[in-house]
N, C-alpha and C positions, 0 to 999 in steps of 0.2 A: 583966091587960089587956098587958103585957108579949111574955109566952111565945106569949099567940095572935097575934101581930103574927108573931113570930117563924118559927113555924110554917107561917105562909100562906106568907111570904118563900120559905123551903125547898122549898112544894110548888111553888109558881110557877116555882122555878128549875128543879128535876129536870122538871118539864113541858115547859119550853121544852127542856133539852138533850135529851130523850128527842124531841122532834118535830124538832129541827134531826137528830139522828143519823137518824132517818127518813128525812127527806127527804135527805141525802146519800148513804144507801146504795141512793136509786134512779136519783140520777145516771150515765150514762155516759158516757165521755171522747168526744171526736169521731171520732178515727180510728177507734176500734172503732166507733162508730154508723154511719160511713162505709162500713165494713166491713159490718154488719150489711143496709145498704140496698143494696152490690151482689151480695147475696147472694139478696134478695130479688127482686131483677131477675134474676139469672139462672134465678129459678124462675118466671118468666114473671109477675110484679109488673107494673101497666101506671102507668107511670112518670105523675107530674102536671108533672115539672119537665123534659120533653122528652128524658129519659135511653132511651138503647137498653137492650131487654129480650125477652128470650127469647120469641119469640113464638109458639113450640112448646110451650110451657109454660103452665098455667094454676094461680094462685093460689085457694085456696078455703078457706070459711069462715073461722072465728076468724083465720088467718094474714092474710087480706088488710087486717084492723083493725090486727094488729099491724105487716104491713107499712107500714101509712099511717101508725101513731106512728112508726115508725123512719126515715122521708121526713122529718116535718115536723121531725123532730131532727135530722135532717142539713142539712136547710132554714136552720136556726137555726144551723148549724157553720158556712154559707158556702159549702155544697157545691153545685155546680152542673153541670150537663151539657151546657151553651151552648158551642158552638165558641170558642173562642178565638180573638179577632180576629188576621188576619194580621198579622206583623211591619211595618212601614214599611221598603221598599226605600230608601235614601239614597242621592242621585243621586253616582256618581262612573265615573270612565274606569278601565277593568279594564286595559285592554290596548292597545296600540298597534305595531304590526306591519309591516314592509315585506317584500313575496313575495322580494327581495334588497336587502340592504343595501349591498353593493358589485359594482354593475352597472359597465359600462363606457358610453363615451358612447354618445348615440343608442338605448340599452336601453329596453324597456318595463318599468315596474315598478308593482305594485297595493298601494296602501296598507290598509288594516284597523284600524279603528278600534272597538274593543268600549266599551260605557257600559253604564251600568245605572241602573234611576230608574221609578216611577210611569206616567213619561209618556215619550214620545221624546225626546230634546234635541235643537235645531237643531246640526249637525255641521256644522264649516267646517276644512281643511285649508289650513294655513298656510304657505308654501314662497317662495322665491328666485323669481321668476318668469324672470329671467333666465338661472336653471339648471337647472329643471324647466320644460317643457311640457304642460301639460291634454290628455289624449286624451281620458278619458272624466270627464262630472261626476259629483258625492259622489250615490252611490244609499244607501236607509238600509232595512233591513229589522228589525224584531221578534220577540222570540219573549218573550212573558210582558213580564219588566220587563227584558230584557236585547236590547238593539240596537245596531245593526251599520253603519256606516256604510264603504263602499269610495270608493276615486277611483283612476283610471289616468293614472299619467306616462311622459312619456319625456324620458330624464336629458338635459341638456346637454353644455356643453363639462364636460370633467374638473376634482374639486376635490382631487382627493387631496393636492395639495401644499398647500393650506391646512387639511388635517386632515376635509375634509368638510364637508357643511350640514346644520343641525336642522329638519328638518319637525316642524310642531306638529299637533296635533289638537286643535281646539275642541269644547267641548259647550255648549252652551248652552241653561239649563232654564227660562228666561224672568228671572232674577234677577240683575240687572247686577253686584251685588257676589258673584256665587257663579259666574262663569264657568271652568269647568273644563277647564284644561290638561293635554297629556300629551307628549313630546318622543323624537322618535326622531332616530338621524342617520346620514344615510346619503353615503358614500362614492363619489364616481364615479372609476372609472380611464379611463384612456386607451386607447382602442381601437385596438391597434396594426396591426391588419389594415388601418386606414385610415390609416396611414402610411405616406407614401411610402420605398419601400427605395432606399436610397443606395447607391450603385454606381460604380464607377470604369469601367466599361465600356461601349462604344458598344452602342447599340440594334443590334439585326440582326447582333451577330457570332456567333450561335449558341450562346451559353451560357443552359446553363439554372438556373432559381432554384427550390427548392422550399423550401415553406413547412413548419413543424411547430411545432404548438400544444402548450405545455408547461402542465403542471400548477399550476402558478404563475400561470397566465394570460399571461405573458412569450410571444414568438411569434419563432420563430428562423429565420432564412432563409440556405439553402445555396447555393454558387453549384457549378457543374458546368462545366468548361470543354470543349470541343466536342471529337469524338472526332480523334486523329492519322490524318493521312492520309499517301499515298508523298509530297506535298510539300508538306504543311504538317503543322506541330507547334504545340502549345500547352502553357504553363505558367503555372501560376499565383501570382502576384509577390505577396505577402504584405508586409503594411510594421507598423509600429507602430499604424497607426492603419484598416487593413485587415485582413479575413480569408477566410477561406474562407469561413468563418458569424459572421453577427453575430445580436444578440439585443435587441430589444426589451422594455423593461420597459413595463407597464403603467402602474409609477408616475410614470414622467416619458414615456413616450411618444416616445423616444429609441433609438436602436440602439448598441450596441458591439459590437465597435467600430463605428466610424461611417460605415464605408462596407464593401461588397463590394470583395473584391480583383479586380483586373484578369487577365483571361486575354490571356497575349502572347503573340501568333501569330509563330511563325518560318517564315517560307518556305524552303525547301532554293535552297542556292543553287547556279548551273546557270551562269552569267557570271559574270564579273568587269572591273573596268575600273581604269584610273589614266593617268596620264604625267607627262612632264617638262616645264618650261617654261627655255628660253635667252633670258638677258638679253642685246640683239642689239640695244640703240641705238644703238651706237657705232659698229657695222659699216655698210660703207657698201650690203652686199649682204643684201638679207632673205628668207630662204627661205621659200618656198610661200606668199609673197602674191600673190595677185590683182592686184593694182594696182600693184608697184613695177617698175620696170623690169627689174632686175637678176634677178627671178625669172619674167620673160618667157618665156623661154625655158632649155633648159641646166639644169645640175646644180642651181641652185636653185628651177627651175619644183617647183608643186605636184607634177606627175606623177612625174617625175624623184624628186624628195625620197620621195616615197611607193611608190617601187618599192623602192628603197634600204631603208626602215624596213619595208615588207611582204616582203623577202628572206626567205628560209628556206635560202639555201645560200652568201651571203657570209657570209666569215670573219670580218669587221671592223663592215659595218652593221649595222642592222635591231634590231626591238624582240628577235628572239630570243635576242639576246646577255645582255638584261639582267631581261626576266620569268623568274622561278624556272618556273611552269609550262611554258614555251617552250623552257626550258632541259634540264628532265626529260621533255619530252613526255608532260604531265598534261594538255594543253590546245591547242587548237589558236585562231589567231588569226583573230579577224573583221573582213577585209578592208573589209565591206559598212559598219563603223561606224568602224572606227580610221580616222584621221585628222591631218594635221598642217596648221597656221595660223598665220598671222603678226597679231598684235596691234599694230598703228601706234600707236592712242594709249598702249599703255604701253612697248609696244619690244619685247614679246617673242615668242620663238617656242614655238609649244606643238605637242607632240607629246602625241596620245590613245590610247592600244590600247585595244581590248576584246579579250576572248579566251571562250572557251566551254569547261567546264572537262568534259573526259573523264566524271571520277564527282564528283557532286555534294557538295556538303558542306554542313552545318545550321551553322556559326558564323560570325559576322564573322572570326571570328579565324584558322580556316580558310582562309576564302577571301583574306583577308588575306595570309597567308601564300603563297600559290599566286600573286598575281598583283602585289601590289606589289614593283616593281622594287628590284635589288640593286647596281645601276650604272650607269653614264653612258650614254645611250642615242647610240649615235652615226650621223653621218650623214657624216662625209667621210672621205678617204683608204680607202675602201671599197675589197674585193678585187676589186669585180667592176666591168665599167662597163655604165653606164645609159645614156649620150646614144648 
């Protein structure tokens, strides 16, 4: 009895092992199954899984059944030809740019903010209204999941000295806890073309000023004095605070040196004048007086005194013995302007002469050397008689 049971168990065990081996031998791995299925599709097998197949070929006969079994196996492996759902685009601001991040005062710039998302957000540009003026309102355009906002501004006062000012782009997707922000700094510089040109020259003096824009945004002004003529010359007088050229920096809005130098005008000297005074308050006679009795007539009268002074032949009296250019025959005495008079308030006799230079000179020093008296002008003990 025992031997019968043992024999039965051995038989059953062998049968089970054989059946298991038989099943295992028929199993095909999923990658290989899917590969076979794709071959069926290429041969024209009409897929029931929604897969593309070669419609210019046809699977016939027993191959149809075989491909149907391979399709079922591929399905069991989880294979599907259905299109994968599109990946959801997360909201974000990808860029914020300005057409010019270094404008000058009064310049127009365009801000562009680009964001992505399934829907277009509400855009807003946040800025200091005292530094920027809105020229155009925000405009938004979308291309699929990319959304672009633009706005045009006009810059106000320069902010370069404070390092520029930030402008923010805010993208609101409807979630108050998920407001997106991106920032850009725009630095506004001074517009040197709007800065008054400092000059030590009077308006209308004939000087010309030429402006030159430099690559660094600065502006240089250069002055040119008027051309010289036969009777007038110009020279540029530069100092530590003035120059022939001055440059305005867009960083400060100021010129260095602080002003254009002056064009000093020199007019040729064709005439000169000078004179002498005699203190005569203690004398009883008052030469050249028009009111004192002592000068009413005779040698102290104005008429006789001027004859003495104007004489070109008297060897003692007259202007010609004290004025260098008269002594050297380099000028002539202008008797229409020269005179003598008495100042009763101060008690002075005033002898004043004018000369016309025969050769004009350009400098005051040359003029003075010719016309400044070198000795006392005598009007007494003359060599000639005038009464």
